[in-house]
Structure formats: structure tokens, C-alpha cells
C-alpha positions in Angstrom: -17.6 5.9 -12.7 -16.4 3.8 -15.7 -13.8 5.6 -17.7 -14.2 5.6 -21.5 -12.9 2.4 -23.1 -11.6 1.1 -19.7 -12.8 -2.5 -20.3 -11.2 -2.5 -23.8 -7.9 -1.2 -22.5 -7.9 -3.6 -19.6 -8.6 -6.5 -21.9 -5.6 -5.6 -24.1 -3.4 -5.3 -21.0 -4.7 -8.7 -19.8 -3.6 -10.4 -23.1 -0.2 -8.6 -22.7 0.1 -9.8 -19.1 -0.7 -13.4 -20.1 1.9 -13.3 -22.8 4.6 -11.9 -20.4 3.6 -14.5 -17.8 4.1 -17.3 -20.2 7.3 -16.0 -21.7 10.7 -17.0 -20.4 12.9 -13.9 -20.7 16.7 -14.3 -20.5 18.0 -11.3 -22.3 18.5 -8.1 -20.1 16.6 -6.1 -22.7 13.6 -8.4 -22.4 13.9 -8.4 -18.7 13.9 -4.6 -18.5 10.9 -4.4 -21.0 9.0 -6.9 -18.9 9.9 -5.0 -15.7 8.7 -1.6 -17.1 5.6 -3.1 -18.8 4.5 -5.0 -15.7 4.9 -1.8 -13.5 2.8 0.2 -16.0 0.1 -2.5 -16.0 0.2 -2.8 -12.2 -0.3 0.9 -11.7 -3.1 1.1 -14.4 -5.0 -1.9 -13.1 -4.7 -0.7 -9.5 -6.1 2.6 -10.5 -9.0 1.0 -12.4 -9.8 -1.2 -9.4 -9.9 1.8 -7.2 -12.1 3.8 -9.6 -14.8 1.1 -9.4 -14.3 -0.1 -5.8 -15.0 3.2 -4.2 -18.5 3.7 -5.7 -19.2 0.1 -5.0 -18.5 0.7 -1.3 -20.5 3.9 -1.3 -23.5 2.3 -2.9 -23.6 0.1 0.3 -23.6 3.1 2.6 -20.0 2.8 3.8 -18.9 6.0 5.7 -15.8 8.0 4.4 -13.4 7.3 7.3 -14.4 3.6 7.5 -14.2 3.2 3.7 -10.9 5.1 3.5 -9.0 3.2 6.2 -10.5 -0.3 5.8 -11.7 -0.8 2.3 -10.0 1.7 0.1 -6.8 1.4 2.1 -6.9 -2.3 1.5 -7.6 -1.8 -2.2 -4.7 0.6 -2.5 -2.2 -2.1 -1.4 -3.6 -5.0 -3.5 -0.6 -4.7 -5.8 1.8 -5.1 -2.8 -0.2 -8.1 -1.5 0.0 -9.7 -4.9 3.7 -8.8 -5.2 4.4 -10.3 -1.8 2.5 -13.5 -2.7 4.5 -13.8 -5.9 7.8 -13.2 -4.1 6.9 -16.1 -1.7 6.1 -18.4 -4.6 9.5 -17.8 -6.0 11.1 -18.1 -2.5 12.5 -14.6 -2.5 10.6 -13.0 0.5 13.2 -10.1 0.5 11.5 -8.8 -2.6 8.2 -8.5 -0.8 9.7 -7.0 2.3 11.8 -4.5 0.4 9.0 -3.4 -1.9 6.5 -2.9 0.9 8.8 -0.9 3.1 10.1 1.1 0.2 6.6 1.9 -0.7 5.9 2.9 2.9 8.9 5.2 2.9 7.9 7.1 -0.3 4.2 7.4 0.8 5.2 8.6 4.3 7.6 11.2 2.9 4.9 12.4 0.5 2.2 12.5 3.2 4.4 14.2 5.8 4.6 17.2 3.5 0.9 17.1 2.6 -0.1 17.0 6.3 2.1 20.0 7.1 0.7 22.0 4.2 -3.1 21.1 4.0 -4.2 18.3 6.3 -3.7 19.9 9.7 -7.4 20.3 10.4 -8.1 16.5 10.0 -4.8 15.0 11.2 -6.0 15.1 14.8 -8.8 12.7 13.9 -6.2 10.0 13.1 -4.1 10.0 16.3 -4.9 6.3 17.0 -3.9 5.4 13.4 -0.5 7.1 13.8 0.1 5.5 17.2 -0.5 2.1 15.7 1.9 2.9 12.8 4.5 4.0 15.4 4.1 0.8 17.4 4.5 -1.3 14.3 7.6 0.6 13.1 9.3 0.2 16.5 8.5 -3.5 16.5 10.0 -3.9 13.1 13.2 -2.0 14.1 13.5 -4.2 17.2 13.2 -7.3 15.0 15.8 -5.8 12.6 18.3 -5.5 15.5 17.7 -8.9 17.0 17.0 -11.2 14.1 18.5 -11.9 10.6 15.6 -14.3 10.0 12.6 -13.7 12.2 11.0 -16.8 13.8 7.5 -17.3 12.3 5.8 -17.1 15.7 7.0 -13.6 16.3 4.8 -12.4 13.5 2.0 -12.5 16.1 3.5 -9.2 17.4 2.7 -7.6 14.1 -0.8 -9.2 13.8 -2.0 -8.1 17.3 -1.9 -4.3 16.6 -3.5 -4.9 13.2 -6.4 -6.8 14.8 -6.9 -4.2 17.5 -6.8 -1.5 14.9 -9.3 -3.3 12.7 -11.7 -3.9 15.5 -11.7 -0.3 16.6 -12.2 1.0 13.0 -14.9 -1.6 12.4 -16.9 0.3 15.0 -17.3 3.1 12.6 -20.9 3.8 11.6 -22.3 3.4 8.1 -23.6 6.5 6.4 -26.4 6.9 3.9 -27.2 9.6 1.4 -24.5 8.9 -1.3 -27.2 8.4 -4.0 -26.8 6.1 -7.0 -23.2 5.1 -7.8 -21.8 3.9 -11.1 -19.3 1.1 -11.3 -18.4 -1.9 -13.4 -18.2 -5.4 -12.0 -16.4 -6.5 -15.1 -13.7 -3.8 -14.7 -13.3 -4.8 -11.0 -12.8 -8.5 -11.9 -10.4 -7.8 -14.9 -8.4 -5.3 -12.9 -8.1 -7.6 -10.0 -6.9 -10.4 -12.4 -4.3 -8.0 -13.9 -2.9 -6.9 -10.5 -1.9 -10.5 -9.8 -0.6 -11.3 -13.2 1.5 -8.2 -13.5 2.8 -8.6 -10.0 4.0 -12.1 -10.8 5.8 -10.9 -13.9 7.3 -8.0 -12.0 8.8 -10.4 -9.4 10.2 -12.7 -12.1 11.8 -9.9 -14.0 13.2 -8.4 -10.8 14.9 -11.6 -9.9 16.3 -11.8 -13.5 17.6 -8.2 -13.5 19.3 -8.7 -10.0 20.9 -11.9 -11.2 22.1 -10.3 -14.5 23.4 -7.1 -13.0 24.5 -8.2 -9.5 22.3 -5.5 -7.9 21.1 -6.5 -4.4 17.5 -7.8 -4.5 16.4 -5.8 -1.5 17.8 -2.5 -2.9 16.2 -3.1 -6.3 12.9 -4.0 -4.6 12.9 -1.1 -2.1 14.1 1.7 -4.3 12.8 0.4 -7.6 9.5 -1.5 -7.1 8.8 0.2 -3.8 8.9 3.7 -5.4 6.5 2.8 -8.3 4.2 0.6 -6.2 3.5 3.7 -4.0 2.1 5.6 -7.0 -1.5 4.1 -6.7 -1.8 5.3 -3.1 -0.3 8.7 -3.9 -2.7 9.0 -6.9 -5.7 8.0 -4.7 -4.6 10.5 -2.0 -4.3 13.3 -4.6 -7.6 12.5 -6.2 -9.3 12.6 -2.8 -7.6 15.8 -1.9 -8.7 17.5 -5.2 -12.3 16.5 -4.4 -12.0 18.0 -1.0 -12.4 14.6 0.7 -9.5 15.0 3.2 -10.9 12.5 5.7 -11.0 9.7 3.0 -7.5 10.8 1.8 -6.0 10.6 5.2 -7.8 7.3 5.8 -6.2 5.8 2.6 -2.8 6.8 3.9 -3.1 5.5 7.4 -5.1 2.4 6.5 -2.7 1.3 3.7 0.3 2.0 5.9 -1.0 -0.2 8.7 -1.7 -3.0 6.2 1.9 -2.7 4.9 3.5 -2.5 8.3 1.5 -5.5 9.8 -0.5 -7.8 7.7 1.7 -8.1 4.6 5.1 -8.5 6.4 3.5 -10.8 9.0 2.2 -13.1 6.3 5.7 -13.1 4.6 7.4 -13.9 7.9 5.0 -16.8 8.6 5.5 -18.2 5.1 9.2 -17.9 4.6 12.2 -17.0 6.9 13.2 -13.4 6.3 13.8 -10.2 8.3 14.1 -6.4 8.4 17.9 -6.1 9.0 18.6 -4.9 5.5 16.1 -2.0 5.8 16.8 -0.8 9.3 17.6 2.8 8.2 14.6 2.9 6.0 12.5 2.0 9.1 14.3 4.7 11.1 13.3 7.3 8.5 9.6 6.1 8.6 9.7 6.3 12.4 10.9 10.0 12.3 8.3 11.0 9.8 5.6 9.1 11.7 6.5 11.0 14.9 6.3 14.3 13.0 2.8 13.5 11.6 1.6 12.4 15.0 3.0 15.6 16.6 1.3 17.8 14.0 -2.0 15.9 14.6 -1.8 16.4 18.4 -1.0 20.1 18.0 -3.8 20.5 15.5 -6.3 18.9 18.0 -5.1 21.1 20.8 -5.4 24.2 18.6 -9.0 23.2 17.6 -9.8 22.6 21.3 -8.7 26.1 22.3 -10.6 27.6 19.4 -13.8 25.8 20.5 -13.4 27.2 24.0 -13.1 30.7 22.8 
């Protein structure tokens, strides 16, 4: 549903984004202001895109699990996709890799707690998703140990699990009965435009801050941009949870994580030499939490099976 004045607010943010995009900031104060402003615009525009994309999919009869993992999961990582594209344009792929895996770490930590507290009854339905995430994490860790810069053709190893996952999920049936849905095509277009503009400005300001302060680009991307870019997914998950749509919420988490572990880093590796060696311990933490979520899901499924027998 269209939020009050959302088009007007997005239009103002669009003008601000264009001005930042056209500006050449050299002062650390301006760089910090651009960094903060672009993050705020990125989060707001991603949220606006989600608010209008979900009812658009529902109006076409897309089922909850299918919509959550494939469509809404993709929508929730648009900012990371745009960010990665901008990092390639500026020939700093480590920004894209660091931001994506940093976002994965924050989202995984958040969701591990949520699963343990309130998602046990649906976690078992996403066993396949968690296995795919585990496989992708292990592959990334192997690459981190072997390569400093991963040869482009090894990206196939990341694309194959993604394609298999997509094919299986695409078998999900469509559902009817959602009724009329309200959304704005204008807000969808403007928010999509804002996502890319703010991501470009964010990359440029990140490079400037790292150059000015001497902070490692990967650290700044992973623990700075990565933390904030995980907010749209976390917000979507919380909104779905509050509405009692746990299947959609879990789908957003697993779908967006698969995208960020396969499609995005795979495209970065194909486009520009880079690797995972600087984020090995971050990947290790993701692996441990993924194993925990998978274990909880399997135990939940077994428990439900015993309950059905009795």
C-alpha cells in the first residue's frame, strides 16, 4: 500500500541523490555526509520498493514461499546488487564482496536468534535452502584458502548451486485468493532509480573515506556498509513476522542469503579479479550459524513428525 507522501519524499531524495552523484567531494566532512546520506536514502528507497513490490507480486497470484524466496528475496538485495555493480565500475570489487558478506553475517546472526525463539515450526520447511547456503559457504571458504584472486571460471561453482536452487523453487505453485492489491508503479520506478544512485554515491564516498583515513576498504565495507545494508532485509523479516507471515519471512532470509552467497559474488569474480581471503573468519562465523539453523530445522521437523504419529 502506498505510504502517505511517499512519492513526494522519494522525489526529494532523488534530487538529493543526483546532486550527490554530480558532486566531487574531497573534504572528509563532505565524504562522511555523503556516506551517511546515501545510506539513509538506500535504506528508505529499498523499503519503498519492497512495500510496493510485494502487493504487485501478490496481485499476480504468487504464493508466499515462492514470493519470499525468489521475488521478495531478490528485491531485498537490490541495494547490494547495485552496490556491487558500482564497486566494479570503480574497480574496487573488494567493496562489493566485503559489503555482501558483512550483510550476510549480520542477517545470519539476527535470524539465528529469531529461529531459535519463534521460527522453529517453519524452519523445517527450509532444509533445502539451508543446505544450499552451507554448500555455498563451504565453497567460499575453500576459495579463500586457495586463492588470493579467484580465477573467473571458478565462479561456475557458485552459479551451479544457485541455478539448482532456482529451478527447484520455481516449481512452487501459484496461489489465488489474495484479493485486490494496492501498489504504485511510480514509487517502484523512482525507488529503483534511487537504489542505484545512492549505491554509486556510497561506493565513491567509501573509497574517499578509506583513502583519507587509511582504513582498510574491506573492513569499512564489511563492518560499515554491510551492517547498514542488512537493515532492509531485517526490516522486511520483522514486518512479515509481525503480520504472522513466518513462511514469507523465512523465505526472505534464505532467498536473499542464497543470492548474496552465489549470484552477487559470482558476478563480481567474473568481472574483476578478487577473492574471499580477507573475510575467511567472517565466512567461518556464517558457517557455524548456518549449521545451527539447519540443526534446529531438522529437529523441528522430527518433532513435528513424532507429534503427527501420536
